[in-house]
PyMOL CGO cylinders between C-alpha atoms (Angstrom):
from pymol import cmd
from pymol.cgo import CYLINDER

trace = [
    CYLINDER, 86.94, 165.66, 119.50, 86.97, 164.96, 115.79, 0.3, 1, 1, 1, 1, 1, 1,
    CYLINDER, 86.97, 164.96, 115.79, 86.00, 161.47, 114.69, 0.3, 1, 1, 1, 1, 1, 1,
    CYLINDER, 86.00, 161.47, 114.69, 88.77, 159.21, 113.50, 0.3, 1, 1, 1, 1, 1, 1,
    CYLINDER, 88.77, 159.21, 113.50, 88.95, 158.90, 109.72, 0.3, 1, 1, 1, 1, 1, 1,
    CYLINDER, 88.95, 158.90, 109.72, 90.70, 156.38, 107.51, 0.3, 1, 1, 1, 1, 1, 1,
    CYLINDER, 90.70, 156.38, 107.51, 94.10, 157.46, 106.26, 0.3, 1, 1, 1, 1, 1, 1,
    CYLINDER, 94.10, 157.46, 106.26, 95.60, 156.37, 102.96, 0.3, 1, 1, 1, 1, 1, 1,
    CYLINDER, 95.60, 156.37, 102.96, 99.16, 157.47, 103.71, 0.3, 1, 1, 1, 1, 1, 1,
    CYLINDER, 99.16, 157.47, 103.71, 101.31, 159.29, 106.21, 0.3, 1, 1, 1, 1, 1, 1,
    CYLINDER, 101.31, 159.29, 106.21, 104.63, 161.09, 106.41, 0.3, 1, 1, 1, 1, 1, 1,
    CYLINDER, 104.63, 161.09, 106.41, 106.80, 161.23, 109.51, 0.3, 1, 1, 1, 1, 1, 1,
    CYLINDER, 106.80, 161.23, 109.51, 109.28, 163.99, 110.34, 0.3, 1, 1, 1, 1, 1, 1,
    CYLINDER, 109.28, 163.99, 110.34, 111.67, 163.63, 113.30, 0.3, 1, 1, 1, 1, 1, 1,
    CYLINDER, 111.67, 163.63, 113.30, 113.74, 166.63, 114.42, 0.3, 1, 1, 1, 1, 1, 1,
    CYLINDER, 113.74, 166.63, 114.42, 116.64, 165.23, 116.52, 0.3, 1, 1, 1, 1, 1, 1,
    CYLINDER, 116.64, 165.23, 116.52, 117.96, 168.65, 117.51, 0.3, 1, 1, 1, 1, 1, 1,
    CYLINDER, 117.96, 168.65, 117.51, 114.60, 169.35, 119.20, 0.3, 1, 1, 1, 1, 1, 1,
    CYLINDER, 114.60, 169.35, 119.20, 113.90, 165.74, 120.27, 0.3, 1, 1, 1, 1, 1, 1,
    CYLINDER, 113.90, 165.74, 120.27, 110.40, 165.87, 118.81, 0.3, 1, 1, 1, 1, 1, 1,
    CYLINDER, 110.40, 165.87, 118.81, 108.56, 165.07, 115.62, 0.3, 1, 1, 1, 1, 1, 1,
    CYLINDER, 108.56, 165.07, 115.62, 105.20, 165.10, 113.91, 0.3, 1, 1, 1, 1, 1, 1,
    CYLINDER, 105.20, 165.10, 113.91, 103.19, 163.27, 111.27, 0.3, 1, 1, 1, 1, 1, 1,
    CYLINDER, 103.19, 163.27, 111.27, 101.23, 164.33, 108.22, 0.3, 1, 1, 1, 1, 1, 1,
    CYLINDER, 101.23, 164.33, 108.22, 98.12, 162.19, 107.63, 0.3, 1, 1, 1, 1, 1, 1,
    CYLINDER, 98.12, 162.19, 107.63, 96.49, 162.01, 104.21, 0.3, 1, 1, 1, 1, 1, 1,
    CYLINDER, 96.49, 162.01, 104.21, 92.87, 161.00, 104.73, 0.3, 1, 1, 1, 1, 1, 1,
    CYLINDER, 92.87, 161.00, 104.73, 90.82, 158.90, 102.30, 0.3, 1, 1, 1, 1, 1, 1,
    CYLINDER, 90.82, 158.90, 102.30, 89.15, 162.06, 100.95, 0.3, 1, 1, 1, 1, 1, 1,
    CYLINDER, 89.15, 162.06, 100.95, 92.51, 163.67, 100.09, 0.3, 1, 1, 1, 1, 1, 1,
    CYLINDER, 92.51, 163.67, 100.09, 92.54, 166.02, 103.09, 0.3, 1, 1, 1, 1, 1, 1,
    CYLINDER, 92.54, 166.02, 103.09, 96.10, 166.34, 104.48, 0.3, 1, 1, 1, 1, 1, 1,
    CYLINDER, 96.10, 166.34, 104.48, 96.62, 167.37, 108.11, 0.3, 1, 1, 1, 1, 1, 1,
    CYLINDER, 96.62, 167.37, 108.11, 99.55, 167.67, 110.53, 0.3, 1, 1, 1, 1, 1, 1,
    CYLINDER, 99.55, 167.67, 110.53, 99.61, 166.27, 114.06, 0.3, 1, 1, 1, 1, 1, 1,
    CYLINDER, 99.61, 166.27, 114.06, 100.94, 168.19, 117.02, 0.3, 1, 1, 1, 1, 1, 1,
    CYLINDER, 100.94, 168.19, 117.02, 104.57, 167.65, 118.00, 0.3, 1, 1, 1, 1, 1, 1,
    CYLINDER, 104.57, 167.65, 118.00, 105.26, 164.36, 119.78, 0.3, 1, 1, 1, 1, 1, 1,
    CYLINDER, 105.26, 164.36, 119.78, 108.05, 163.34, 122.14, 0.3, 1, 1, 1, 1, 1, 1,
    CYLINDER, 108.05, 163.34, 122.14, 110.38, 160.45, 121.26, 0.3, 1, 1, 1, 1, 1, 1,
    CYLINDER, 110.38, 160.45, 121.26, 108.39, 157.73, 123.02, 0.3, 1, 1, 1, 1, 1, 1,
    CYLINDER, 108.39, 157.73, 123.02, 105.06, 158.79, 121.49, 0.3, 1, 1, 1, 1, 1, 1,
    CYLINDER, 105.06, 158.79, 121.49, 106.64, 159.15, 118.05, 0.3, 1, 1, 1, 1, 1, 1,
    CYLINDER, 106.64, 159.15, 118.05, 108.10, 155.62, 118.26, 0.3, 1, 1, 1, 1, 1, 1,
    CYLINDER, 108.10, 155.62, 118.26, 104.78, 154.17, 119.42, 0.3, 1, 1, 1, 1, 1, 1,
    CYLINDER, 104.78, 154.17, 119.42, 102.95, 155.90, 116.57, 0.3, 1, 1, 1, 1, 1, 1,
    CYLINDER, 102.95, 155.90, 116.57, 105.40, 154.44, 114.03, 0.3, 1, 1, 1, 1, 1, 1,
    CYLINDER, 105.40, 154.44, 114.03, 104.85, 150.95, 115.45, 0.3, 1, 1, 1, 1, 1, 1,
    CYLINDER, 104.85, 150.95, 115.45, 101.06, 151.27, 115.12, 0.3, 1, 1, 1, 1, 1, 1,
    CYLINDER, 101.06, 151.27, 115.12, 101.31, 152.71, 111.62, 0.3, 1, 1, 1, 1, 1, 1,
    CYLINDER, 101.31, 152.71, 111.62, 103.60, 149.88, 110.44, 0.3, 1, 1, 1, 1, 1, 1,
    CYLINDER, 103.60, 149.88, 110.44, 100.79, 147.60, 109.25, 0.3, 1, 1, 1, 1, 1, 1,
    CYLINDER, 100.79, 147.60, 109.25, 98.98, 146.58, 106.09, 0.3, 1, 1, 1, 1, 1, 1,
    CYLINDER, 98.98, 146.58, 106.09, 95.61, 146.83, 107.81, 0.3, 1, 1, 1, 1, 1, 1,
    CYLINDER, 95.61, 146.83, 107.81, 93.35, 149.88, 107.37, 0.3, 1, 1, 1, 1, 1, 1,
    CYLINDER, 93.35, 149.88, 107.37, 94.47, 152.72, 109.63, 0.3, 1, 1, 1, 1, 1, 1,
    CYLINDER, 94.47, 152.72, 109.63, 92.21, 155.34, 111.15, 0.3, 1, 1, 1, 1, 1, 1,
    CYLINDER, 92.21, 155.34, 111.15, 93.53, 158.52, 112.71, 0.3, 1, 1, 1, 1, 1, 1,
    CYLINDER, 93.53, 158.52, 112.71, 92.69, 161.90, 114.21, 0.3, 1, 1, 1, 1, 1, 1,
    CYLINDER, 92.69, 161.90, 114.21, 95.35, 164.55, 113.60, 0.3, 1, 1, 1, 1, 1, 1,
    CYLINDER, 95.35, 164.55, 113.60, 93.98, 166.84, 116.34, 0.3, 1, 1, 1, 1, 1, 1,
    CYLINDER, 93.98, 166.84, 116.34, 94.69, 164.28, 119.07, 0.3, 1, 1, 1, 1, 1, 1,
    CYLINDER, 94.69, 164.28, 119.07, 97.42, 162.26, 117.29, 0.3, 1, 1, 1, 1, 1, 1,
    CYLINDER, 97.42, 162.26, 117.29, 95.29, 159.18, 117.92, 0.3, 1, 1, 1, 1, 1, 1,
    CYLINDER, 95.29, 159.18, 117.92, 95.63, 156.18, 115.60, 0.3, 1, 1, 1, 1, 1, 1,
    CYLINDER, 95.63, 156.18, 115.60, 93.76, 152.89, 115.35, 0.3, 1, 1, 1, 1, 1, 1,
    CYLINDER, 93.76, 152.89, 115.35, 94.24, 149.76, 113.24, 0.3, 1, 1, 1, 1, 1, 1,
    CYLINDER, 94.24, 149.76, 113.24, 91.21, 147.90, 111.94, 0.3, 1, 1, 1, 1, 1, 1,
    CYLINDER, 91.21, 147.90, 111.94, 91.32, 144.19, 111.22, 0.3, 1, 1, 1, 1, 1, 1,
    CYLINDER, 91.32, 144.19, 111.22, 88.77, 142.68, 108.85, 0.3, 1, 1, 1, 1, 1, 1,
    CYLINDER, 88.77, 142.68, 108.85, 86.94, 139.55, 110.05, 0.3, 1, 1, 1, 1, 1, 1,
    CYLINDER, 86.94, 139.55, 110.05, 88.24, 136.31, 108.59, 0.3, 1, 1, 1, 1, 1, 1,
    CYLINDER, 88.24, 136.31, 108.59, 87.40, 132.61, 108.67, 0.3, 1, 1, 1, 1, 1, 1,
    CYLINDER, 87.40, 132.61, 108.67, 90.53, 131.65, 110.64, 0.3, 1, 1, 1, 1, 1, 1,
    CYLINDER, 90.53, 131.65, 110.64, 89.59, 129.80, 113.82, 0.3, 1, 1, 1, 1, 1, 1,
    CYLINDER, 89.59, 129.80, 113.82, 92.10, 129.04, 116.54, 0.3, 1, 1, 1, 1, 1, 1,
    CYLINDER, 92.10, 129.04, 116.54, 92.09, 127.71, 120.06, 0.3, 1, 1, 1, 1, 1, 1,
    CYLINDER, 92.09, 127.71, 120.06, 89.50, 125.47, 121.66, 0.3, 1, 1, 1, 1, 1, 1,
    CYLINDER, 89.50, 125.47, 121.66, 86.81, 126.46, 119.16, 0.3, 1, 1, 1, 1, 1, 1,
    CYLINDER, 86.81, 126.46, 119.16, 88.78, 125.46, 116.03, 0.3, 1, 1, 1, 1, 1, 1,
]
cmd.load_cgo(trace, "trace")
């Protein structure tokens, strides 16, 4: 498995006549790679994860994505 790398942008292509779609990830180093085809549910889930302002990491070979949140000084709950 390839390690996940930070992406700077992505493109999504949905093909309704085939009921599948794929993504193009542009990695931080300029490398641009296509994911495998995804079904409707996986495609929708991927869009939801990608819809963030936080740094996104991805692996085009597995279509895996991760969102990274930076630590902050906000304290909530019983420890605030």
